[in-house]
C-alpha positions as CSV (number, residue, x, y, z in Angstrom):
1,M,62.0,97.8,97.8
2,S,59.2,99.2,99.8
3,G,59.2,98.5,103.5
4,K,55.7,97.2,103.2
5,K,56.8,94.3,101.0
6,K,57.1,90.9,102.6
7,F,60.1,88.7,102.3
8,R,59.5,84.9,102.7
9,C,62.6,82.9,103.6
10,V,62.6,79.2,103.2
11,I,65.2,76.6,104.1
12,A,65.1,73.2,102.5
13,G,68.4,71.6,103.6
14,A,71.7,72.8,104.8
15,T,75.0,71.9,103.4
16,A,78.3,71.4,105.3
17,V,80.8,74.3,105.7
18,C,83.0,73.5,108.7
19,V,83.4,70.1,110.2
20,L,83.5,69.8,113.9
21,L,84.1,66.3,115.4
22,G,82.5,65.5,118.7
23,G,80.8,62.5,120.3
24,G,81.2,60.4,117.1
25,T,78.9,62.8,115.1
26,I,80.0,65.2,112.4
27,Y,78.7,68.7,112.8
28,H,78.7,71.4,110.2
29,V,78.2,75.1,110.8
30,V,75.5,76.3,108.4
31,A,72.9,79.0,108.1
32,S,69.2,78.8,109.0
33,A,66.3,81.0,108.3
34,K,62.6,81.3,109.2
35,D,59.8,83.0,107.4
36,K,60.0,86.7,108.3
37,T,57.9,89.7,107.4
38,L,58.8,93.4,107.5
39,D,55.1,94.3,107.7
40,A,52.5,91.7,108.7
41,A,49.7,94.0,107.6
42,T,50.6,93.7,103.9
43,D,50.6,89.9,103.3
44,T,49.2,90.5,99.9
45,E,52.4,92.2,98.8
46,T,54.7,89.1,98.6
47,D,57.9,89.4,96.7
48,T,60.0,86.2,97.0
49,T,61.4,86.2,93.5
50,E,62.3,89.8,92.9
51,Q,65.6,89.8,91.0
52,K,67.9,92.7,90.6
53,E,70.2,92.4,87.6
54,T,73.5,94.0,88.5
55,A,75.5,93.0,85.5
56,S,75.5,90.5,82.7
57,T,77.5,88.1,84.9
58,S,75.6,88.5,88.2
59,F,72.2,88.7,89.7
60,S,70.9,89.7,93.2
61,E,68.1,88.5,95.4
62,D,66.6,90.0,98.6
63,G,66.3,88.3,102.0
64,T,66.4,88.9,105.8
65,T,69.2,88.1,108.2
66,Q,68.6,85.2,110.6
67,I,70.4,83.7,113.5
68,G,72.6,80.8,112.2
69,S,72.5,77.1,113.1
70,V,74.6,74.0,113.7
71,S,73.7,71.2,111.4
72,Q,73.8,67.4,112.0
73,I,74.8,65.4,108.9
74,P,75.0,61.6,108.7
75,E,78.5,60.2,108.6
76,F,77.7,57.8,105.8
77,S,77.4,58.9,102.1
78,V,74.1,58.9,100.3
79,N,75.4,59.5,96.8
80,A,75.5,55.9,95.7
81,V,72.0,54.8,96.8
82,T,68.6,56.4,97.1
83,M,67.7,56.7,100.8
84,T,64.0,57.6,101.4
85,V,62.7,59.2,104.5
86,E,59.8,57.1,105.8
87,E,58.8,59.1,108.9
88,V,59.8,62.4,110.6
89,Y,59.5,62.7,114.4
90,Q,60.5,66.3,115.1
91,A,59.6,69.8,113.8
92,A,61.3,73.2,113.8
93,G,61.0,74.8,117.2
94,D,61.1,71.4,119.1
95,T,63.6,71.0,121.9
96,V,65.4,67.6,121.8
97,A,67.9,65.7,123.9
98,A,70.8,63.7,122.5
99,G,69.5,60.4,121.4
100,D,66.0,61.5,120.6
101,A,64.6,60.1,117.4
102,L,64.6,62.6,114.5
103,L,63.6,60.6,111.4
104,K,63.4,57.1,110.1
105,I,64.9,55.8,106.8
106,S,62.9,53.2,105.0
107,D,63.9,49.6,105.5
108,D,64.4,49.1,101.7
109,S,66.8,52.1,101.7
110,M,68.8,50.7,104.6
111,Q,69.0,47.3,102.9
112,E,70.2,48.8,99.7
113,A,72.8,51.0,101.5
114,T,74.0,48.0,103.5
115,A,74.4,46.0,100.3
116,Y,76.3,48.9,98.6
117,Y,78.8,49.2,101.5
118,E,79.4,45.4,101.6
119,S,80.3,45.5,97.9
120,A,82.3,48.8,98.1
121,V,84.3,47.6,101.1
122,A,85.1,44.3,99.4
123,E,86.3,46.1,96.3
124,A,88.4,48.6,98.3
125,K,90.0,45.7,100.1
126,R,90.9,44.0,96.8
127,T,92.4,47.4,95.5
128,L,94.5,47.7,98.7
129,E,95.8,44.1,98.4
130,L,96.8,44.8,94.7
131,A,98.6,48.0,95.7
132,Q,100.5,46.1,98.4
133,A,101.6,43.5,95.9
134,D,102.7,46.3,93.5
135,L,104.8,47.7,96.3
136,S,106.6,44.4,96.8
137,S,107.4,43.9,93.2
138,G,108.2,47.6,92.6
139,D,110.7,47.6,95.4
140,L,112.8,44.9,93.7
141,E,112.7,46.8,90.4
142,A,113.8,50.0,92.2
143,Q,116.7,48.1,93.7
144,S,117.8,47.1,90.3
145,T,117.6,50.7,89.1
146,K,119.7,51.8,92.0
147,Q,122.5,49.5,91.0
148,E,122.5,50.8,87.4
149,T,122.9,54.4,88.5
150,T,125.9,54.0,90.8
151,L,128.2,55.7,88.2
152,D,126.3,59.0,88.9
153,A,128.5,59.4,91.9
154,Q,131.3,60.7,89.7
155,T,129.4,63.9,89.2
156,A,129.1,64.6,92.9
157,A,132.2,66.9,93.0
158,E,131.1,69.0,90.1
159,S,127.6,69.3,91.5
160,Y,129.0,70.4,94.9
161,Q,131.2,73.1,93.4
162,A,128.4,74.4,91.1
163,A,126.1,74.7,94.1
164,V,128.7,76.5,96.1
165,D,129.4,78.9,93.3
166,E,125.6,79.6,93.0
167,I,125.4,80.4,96.7
168,D,128.4,82.8,96.4
169,V,126.8,84.6,93.4
170,E,123.5,84.9,95.2
171,V,125.2,86.5,98.3
172,A,127.2,88.8,96.0
173,E,124.1,89.9,94.2
174,K,122.3,90.7,97.4
175,K,125.3,92.7,98.6
176,E,125.4,94.6,95.4
177,A,121.7,95.4,95.5
178,Y,122.1,96.7,99.0
179,D,125.1,98.8,98.1
180,E,123.3,100.3,95.1
181,A,120.3,101.3,97.2
182,V,122.5,102.9,99.8
183,E,124.5,104.8,97.2
184,S,121.4,106.0,95.4
185,A,119.9,107.3,98.7
186,Q,123.2,109.1,99.5
187,Q,123.3,110.7,96.1
188,Y,119.7,112.1,96.5
189,Q,120.7,113.4,100.0
190,E,123.8,115.1,98.6
191,D,121.7,116.7,95.9
192,L,119.4,118.1,98.5
193,D,122.2,119.2,100.8
194,N,124.2,120.9,98.0
195,G,121.3,122.8,96.5
196,T,121.5,120.9,93.3
197,Y,117.7,121.2,92.7
198,Y,117.8,125.0,93.6
199,T,120.5,125.5,90.9
200,S,119.0,123.2,88.3
201,N,115.7,125.0,88.5
202,G,117.4,128.5,88.2
203,L,115.7,129.9,91.3
204,S,118.4,132.6,91.8
205,E,118.3,133.8,88.2
206,K,114.5,133.8,88.0
207,K,114.2,135.7,91.4
208,D,116.8,138.3,90.2
209,A,114.9,138.7,86.9
210,Q,111.6,139.3,88.9
211,T,113.3,141.9,91.1
212,Q,114.8,143.7,88.1
213,A,111.4,143.7,86.4
214,E,109.7,145.1,89.5
215,T,112.4,147.9,89.7
216,E,111.8,148.7,86.0
217,L,108.0,148.8,86.7
218,Q,108.5,151.3,89.5
219,T,110.5,153.5,87.2
220,A,107.9,153.2,84.4
221,Q,105.1,154.0,86.8
222,S,107.0,157.1,88.1
223,N,107.5,158.2,84.5
224,L,103.8,157.7,83.8
225,E,102.8,159.8,86.8
226,T,105.1,162.6,85.6
227,A,103.8,162.4,82.1
228,Q,100.2,162.5,83.4
229,K,100.9,165.6,85.4
230,E,102.5,167.3,82.4
231,A,99.6,166.4,80.1
232,D,97.1,167.6,82.7
233,A,99.0,170.9,83.0
234,A,99.2,171.4,79.2
235,A,95.5,170.7,78.9
236,L,94.8,173.4,81.5
237,T,97.0,175.8,79.6
238,V,95.1,175.2,76.4
239,G,91.8,175.7,78.2
240,S,93.0,179.0,79.8
241,S,94.3,180.3,76.4
242,M,91.0,179.5,74.8
243,T,89.1,181.2,77.5
244,E,91.3,184.3,77.4
245,L,91.0,184.5,73.5
246,K,87.2,184.3,73.7
247,S,87.1,187.0,76.4
248,K,89.3,189.4,74.3
249,I,87.2,188.8,71.2
250,A,84.1,189.6,73.2
251,D,85.8,192.8,74.5
252,G,86.7,193.9,71.0
253,A,90.5,193.6,71.4
254,D,92.7,194.7,68.5
255,S,94.0,192.3,66.0
256,A,97.6,192.5,67.3
257,T,96.4,191.4,70.8
258,L,94.3,188.7,69.3
259,A,97.1,187.5,67.1
260,T,99.4,187.2,70.1
261,L,96.7,185.2,72.0
262,V,96.2,182.9,69.1
263,D,100.0,182.2,68.9
264,N,100.0,181.5,72.6
265,M,97.1,179.1,72.2
266,I,98.7,177.3,69.3
267,L,101.9,177.0,71.3
268,A,99.9,175.6,74.3
269,Y,98.1,173.2,72.0
270,E,101.3,171.9,70.5
271,T,102.7,171.5,74.0
272,Q,99.5,169.5,74.9
273,Q,100.0,167.3,71.9
274,K,103.6,166.5,72.9
275,T,102.6,165.8,76.5
276,A,99.7,163.6,75.3
277,S,102.1,161.6,73.1
278,A,104.6,161.3,75.9
279,L,101.8,160.1,78.2
280,T,100.9,157.4,75.7
281,E,104.5,156.2,75.4
282,A,104.8,156.3,79.2
283,Q,101.6,154.2,79.5
284,K,103.0,151.7,77.0
285,A,106.2,151.5,78.9
286,A,104.4,150.9,82.1
287,D,102.2,148.2,80.6
288,T,105.3,146.5,79.1
289,A,107.0,146.7,82.5
290,Q,103.9,145.2,84.2
291,S,103.8,142.4,81.7
292,N,107.5,141.7,82.3
293,V,106.9,141.6,86.0
294,D,104.0,139.1,85.5
295,Q,106.1,136.9,83.3
296,A,109.1,137.0,85.6
297,A,106.8,136.2,88.6
298,K,105.2,133.3,86.7
299,A,108.6,132.0,85.7
300,F,109.8,132.2,89.3
301,E,106.6,130.6,90.6
302,T,107.0,127.8,88.1
303,A,110.6,127.3,89.1
304,V,109.6,127.2,92.8
305,E,107.0,124.6,92.0
306,S,109.5,122.5,90.0
307,Y,112.0,122.9,92.8
308,N,109.5,121.8,95.4
309,K,108.4,118.9,93.3
310,D,112.1,117.8,92.8
311,T,112.9,118.1,96.4
312,E,109.7,116.3,97.5
313,E,110.4,113.5,95.0
314,A,114.0,113.3,96.2
315,S,112.8,113.0,99.8
316,E,110.3,110.3,98.9
317,K,113.0,108.5,97.0
318,I,115.4,108.7,100.0
319,T,112.7,107.2,102.2
320,E,111.9,104.5,99.7
321,L,115.6,103.6,99.1
322,T,116.3,103.7,102.8
323,E,113.4,101.2,103.5
324,Q,114.6,99.2,100.5
325,A,118.2,99.2,101.8
326,E,117.0,98.0,105.2
327,K,115.2,95.0,103.6
328,L,118.1,94.3,101.3
329,L,120.5,94.4,104.2
330,T,118.4,91.9,106.0
331,Q,118.2,89.7,103.0
332,Y,122.0,90.0,102.4
333,E,122.8,89.2,106.1
334,E,120.4,86.3,106.0
335,A,121.9,85.0,102.7
336,E,125.3,85.2,104.3
337,R,124.2,83.2,107.3
338,N,122.3,80.7,105.1
339,S,125.3,80.3,102.9
340,V,127.4,79.1,105.7
341,V,124.8,76.5,106.7
342,E,124.1,75.6,103.1
343,K,127.7,75.1,102.3
344,V,128.1,72.8,105.3
345,Q,125.0,70.9,104.2
346,L,126.3,70.6,100.6
347,K,129.6,69.4,101.9
348,N,127.9,66.8,104.0
349,E,125.8,65.7,101.0
350,Y,128.9,65.5,98.8
351,D,130.7,63.4,101.4
352,T,127.7,61.2,101.7
353,A,127.4,60.8,98.0
354,E,131.0,59.8,97.8
355,L,130.6,57.3,100.6
356,E,127.4,55.8,99.1
357,G,128.9,55.9,95.6
358,S,125.9,57.5,93.8
359,Y,122.6,59.2,93.9
360,A,120.9,56.0,93.2
361,D,119.5,55.8,96.7
362,G,117.4,58.9,96.1
363,I,116.0,57.5,92.9
364,Y,115.2,54.2,94.7
365,Q,113.5,56.1,97.5
366,S,111.4,58.1,95.1
367,S,110.2,55.0,93.3
368,V,109.3,53.3,96.6
369,I,107.5,56.4,97.9
370,S,105.3,56.5,94.9
371,L,104.3,52.9,95.4
372,E,103.8,53.5,99.1
373,Q,101.6,56.5,98.4
374,A,99.4,54.2,96.3
375,V,99.1,51.8,99.2
376,E,98.3,54.7,101.6
377,E,95.6,56.0,99.3
378,A,94.0,52.6,98.9
379,Q,94.2,52.2,102.7
380,R,92.5,55.6,103.3
381,N,89.7,54.7,100.8
382,Y,89.2,51.4,102.5
383,D,89.3,52.9,106.0
384,T,86.8,55.6,104.9
385,L,84.3,53.0,103.5
386,V,84.7,50.8,106.6
387,A,84.0,53.9,108.8
388,E,80.9,54.9,106.7
389,Q,79.7,51.3,106.8
390,A,80.0,51.2,110.6
391,A,78.2,54.6,110.8
392,L,75.3,53.2,108.7
393,L,75.1,50.0,110.7
394,A,75.0,52.1,113.9
395,V,71.7,53.5,112.8
396,S,69.4,51.2,114.6
397,D,66.3,50.2,112.6
398,G,67.0,53.2,110.2
399,V,66.3,55.8,112.9
400,I,68.6,58.8,113.0
401,T,68.8,60.3,116.5
402,A,69.7,63.7,117.8
403,S,73.5,64.2,118.2
404,Q,73.2,66.9,120.9
405,D,70.8,68.7,123.2
406,G,69.3,71.8,121.7
407,T,66.4,73.6,120.0
408,L,65.7,72.7,116.4
409,S,65.7,75.7,114.1
410,Y,64.9,73.6,111.0
411,V,64.1,70.1,110.0
412,A,65.4,69.5,106.5
413,Y,63.2,66.5,105.4
414,A,59.6,65.5,105.2
415,E,58.1,62.1,104.7
416,G,59.0,60.7,101.2
417,D,62.0,63.0,100.7
418,T,65.4,61.6,99.6
419,L,68.5,62.1,101.6
420,K,71.2,64.2,99.9
421,A,74.9,64.0,100.4
422,D,76.4,66.5,102.8
423,T,73.0,67.8,103.7
424,A,71.9,68.5,107.2
425,V,69.1,66.4,108.8
426,V,68.3,69.1,111.3
427,L,69.6,72.5,112.4
428,Y,70.3,73.5,115.9
429,S,70.2,77.3,116.8
430,D,73.7,78.9,116.8
431,N,74.4,82.6,117.4
432,S,77.9,82.4,115.9
433,T,76.6,82.6,112.3
434,I,74.1,84.7,110.5
435,S,72.2,83.5,107.5
436,I,70.1,84.9,104.7
437,S,67.6,82.7,102.8
438,V,66.8,84.0,99.3
439,E,64.5,82.6,96.6
440,V,66.5,81.9,93.4
441,P,64.5,81.4,90.1
442,Q,64.6,77.8,88.8
443,E,66.5,78.8,85.7
444,K,69.3,80.4,87.8
445,T,69.9,77.4,90.1
446,T,72.4,75.9,87.7
447,E,74.5,79.1,88.2
448,V,75.0,78.6,91.9
449,S,76.5,75.8,94.0
450,V,77.3,75.0,97.6
451,G,80.6,76.4,98.8
452,E,80.7,79.4,96.5
453,E,81.3,82.9,98.0
454,V,78.8,85.7,97.4
455,A,78.6,89.4,98.2
456,V,76.0,90.4,100.8
457,Q,74.9,94.0,101.5
458,I,73.1,94.3,104.8
459,S,70.9,97.3,105.4
460,G,72.2,99.6,108.1
461,N,75.5,97.8,108.5
462,R,78.5,100.2,108.4
463,M,81.0,97.4,107.7
464,G,80.0,97.5,104.0
465,I,79.7,94.5,101.8
466,Q,80.1,91.2,103.6
467,T,81.4,87.9,102.2
468,G,79.0,85.0,102.5
469,T,79.1,81.4,101.6
470,I,76.4,79.3,99.9
471,T,75.7,76.6,102.5
472,S,72.4,75.1,101.2
473,I,70.3,74.8,98.1
474,A,66.8,73.4,98.7
475,S,66.1,70.1,97.2
476,G,62.4,71.0,96.8
477,A,61.0,74.0,94.9
478,T,59.0,76.9,96.3
479,T,56.2,78.1,94.1
480,G,54.9,81.6,94.0
481,G,51.5,81.0,92.8
482,S,52.1,79.9,89.3
483,I,54.2,77.4,87.4
484,S,56.3,80.2,85.9
485,N,57.2,81.5,89.4
486,V,59.1,78.5,90.6
487,T,62.0,79.2,93.0
488,Y,64.5,77.3,95.2
489,A,65.5,78.5,98.6
490,V,69.3,79.2,98.8
491,V,70.9,79.8,102.2
492,V,73.9,82.0,102.5
493,T,76.0,82.0,105.7
494,I,78.1,84.9,107.2
495,D,80.5,84.4,110.1
496,N,79.3,86.2,113.2
497,T,81.7,85.1,115.8
498,E,82.4,88.8,116.6
499,G,78.7,89.4,117.2
500,T,78.5,92.4,115.0
501,L,75.5,91.2,113.0
502,S,71.9,90.7,114.1
503,A,68.7,89.1,112.8
504,G,65.9,90.9,111.2
505,S,67.8,93.2,108.8
506,S,67.0,93.3,105.1
507,A,69.9,92.1,102.9
508,V,70.7,91.8,99.2
509,V,72.8,88.8,98.1
510,T,74.7,89.1,94.8
511,F,75.6,85.9,92.9
512,E,78.3,85.8,90.3
513,M,77.5,83.7,87.2
514,G,79.7,81.8,84.8
515,E,82.6,81.3,87.1
């Protein structure tokens, strides 16, 4: 994207990521973002909805890194009832003190929420009482079952012996695995020390063959030089004879003289032919010898490569087996130590089983625990609703106040908005996180959800792709000038406790779809 394009980042609510308890207020670390521009001189070139399709299962959006925030989220749930914001007292950039009014929830909403919690707490209490009654009756039934299973004590001796045998087998198996690793490593080492790989690859034979071929080549080359000299001499003789014959013919020599010269020339020519043939054969022999040298050298080179590979693999195997043997030795020694403890424990369990007469007590305890867990779950649900009810009632006249001193980086709601569950009321500036707000087209909002991890590529960051978390999806839409260009602000948070990231960098956020 051109540096002259403007990125508009909008936050419309922040969702919880990490819960920090302090002063009776729940805080969640989330991301915040403000409207940023890369070039204020080009306001006409707005690109809030540019989408980069990376694959059929993902899409990407652009944004700008911003300093993160700490959010303040009400301790009571807003899922069950509609809670309408009647008035907002603060705006982004305001500095507040703990206890300052932030916004007011309508009286009707407060009344509806109060009624909901009264009903929910009453129902949770009834559920708890029923679970407690089930525990009482279930205990009696479990006692009866315990009595019926006392005969199981007869199997205690067999179970003890089987467990001991299993421990002994496990120890033996670990010892065997260790011994095998040591033996294998020793065998590889012996092969290296004894020159097994040198012999198996035939290095001596192939080196001798190369040396022999080189010796034969030298001989063939010497013979070729001799044949060349003889051929050159014969050619000179033929030339001299021809020159002499021409000279005598020109001088008018008699026929007898000319006949002798002709005979000499013919003899010289025959000699030349023989030397030429010998030269050809010598050349063939030299070429063959050179080919044999090349083949022998290649064979030796291949053998050397194979030998080096074998020895390297053997060395690697020795290292691997040595490391494996060390681990296996540790496991074996640990198994031996554990076997002693486990056998003592098994003997104690066997003695206890015989004393108690059966395993029925364990069955009894299991049944009771299940019923106790139901009571505990009902108790937790009841306690949670009571706590949320108390948090709601603590909101005097429906006014939510600041939980801490600080500067507001974002106010999530406007007059007439509806509170959303796990959504921040306000955000306080926090340098420990970095956020990117991107505009996601309306049709893609169903593909993303709070808590999902996304990939973030920050311009100029040498750390590569960062992992971010979706911490907020705006409740209200952002329009880009037309009905078809409707987007929602999605805030992604990146941990910045190390302080390696900064605000003002362009970033690309990639969302996975269909997961």
